[in-house]
Each structure stands twice: as C-alpha cells, then as structure tokens.
Phi, psi and omega in degrees: 000315179299320180298317179297316179296321178298314179298315179297321179296317178297315179298319181295318180293325176296319180296319181292323181285349179294336176114144176236135182245133175257113183253134178241123180274182184298333181276353180094004178287135180257134179230134177258129184222162176268352179247155179303154181293157178278167181299140178092356178255149173291134188240127175225129177261129181256135175261110185294327182291312185263342182082003180275166179224154178233124177281105184291329177298314180295320180297316178296320179297318180296318179295319179295319179295317178298319179295319179295318179297318179297316179296321179295319178295318179295319179295319179296317179297318179297318179296317179297320178297318179296318179297319179297317178296321179294319179296318180295319179295318179295322179296312179298319180296321179298317178296319179294324178296317178295321177297320179297322177296320178298314181294323178298316179299316181294315182295328181272354180224060184296337179284339182259340184228137171288160185299333182245031183295319182230074180295139182295140171271119179269128187306320184274358181215060184274146172298153183308317181296315182293327180300327178301324184249028187299335179287358177240023186304315178301321178297317181299313181297319179295316181294327177299316179295313182295322179295320178296315180295319180296319180295317178298326182292341179289338182081000181260003181233111182291317182207138180276124181261323181205142178226114185224158172291138185257148179299346177288354182295149171234174184304318183255002181215085178287151178231132180250133177259126178246119176263133181248161179294340179278009180072008176274147176241137178239131175255118183244121183272162178299323180295323179295326181278349176072041177041000000 
C-alpha cells in the first residue's frame, strides 16, 4: 500500500511540475490549462511549487525585442564594414590615380625623366619606410611628382633619375629625395610644395 501511494505521489508531483497556464481570452475569461495558451490569449505560466507566475506575453515580447536589437546591431556592423571597405577602395584608387599621373608625366618627357624615376608604390607591397606613412599614400605619390617638377625647374637637374620618400620624413612633414643625372640630390619638404 505504501509503495502504491509513493508511486501515485510521484506521478502527481510530476504532473504538477509540468506547468499550469492561466489563459485570458479577449472577453476577459480566465482558463487554467496544463498546455500553453492558444494564439491571441493573454498567457501566464503558474509554478505550482513556488506559487510564482511568469507573464509569457511579456517574456515573448522581451525576446522579440532582444532579437530585433541583435539584428539591428549586426546590420549596423555590416554597414560599417561596407563603408570601411568602400573608403579603403577609394583611398587605394586615389593612390593609383596619382601613380598613373606620374607614369604619364615620365612617358611624355623621356628626356627629363628616366623610365624608372618614379616607380609606383603598390599599397599591398610598400617599402618599409613608405609603409609607416601608408595612410598618406596618395599625398606621397602626388608630392613625388611635384618634387620632380620643382627640381627640374631649378635648372640644376638635367634629368630626374629617382624620386623617393626620404627617411627625414615625419608624420606631418614628408620629405622627398630627388636624385638627378648630374649627381645632385635635392630634398624637397612638404611645406615647400605647399600641401
């Protein structure tokens, strides 16, 4: 007999711990069920052991809001990544455009420039010195061209042999070294070129 009561007690406690739901329909009628409420009803889960209750509608709303916030954050991060990629692509393109101008100048003035006077700096394969200032690569390429033209204008350089960024450069004051066929070297600062 005790064994039977024990089994019945266990079964009853398992049934109670399964959960009781208080469902309220649109008319305000309350129904208590052992299964979750149907769609369109106010849902409250009652814990028979502790006597506490959980508003399932509020819980679902909170979960939906959390999911929306997570999706919004992911969308924002994706947008920021796309913008960053676009800025980087525009930056690289600007540096390539300046390099193309340098090459155009050399090809159209072979008597003033050696064929390799201003070799293009490729963003993904920069010399160590240039890599330090890679965030100014379009400026560096433009300044190399301007420094070469300025040096030729002095009349002391017969032909430009090489134009490179010089180690004397600083973050806010780049220095370009121009080597001439006359064995003269010219150091042209960013300030001289007038930004």
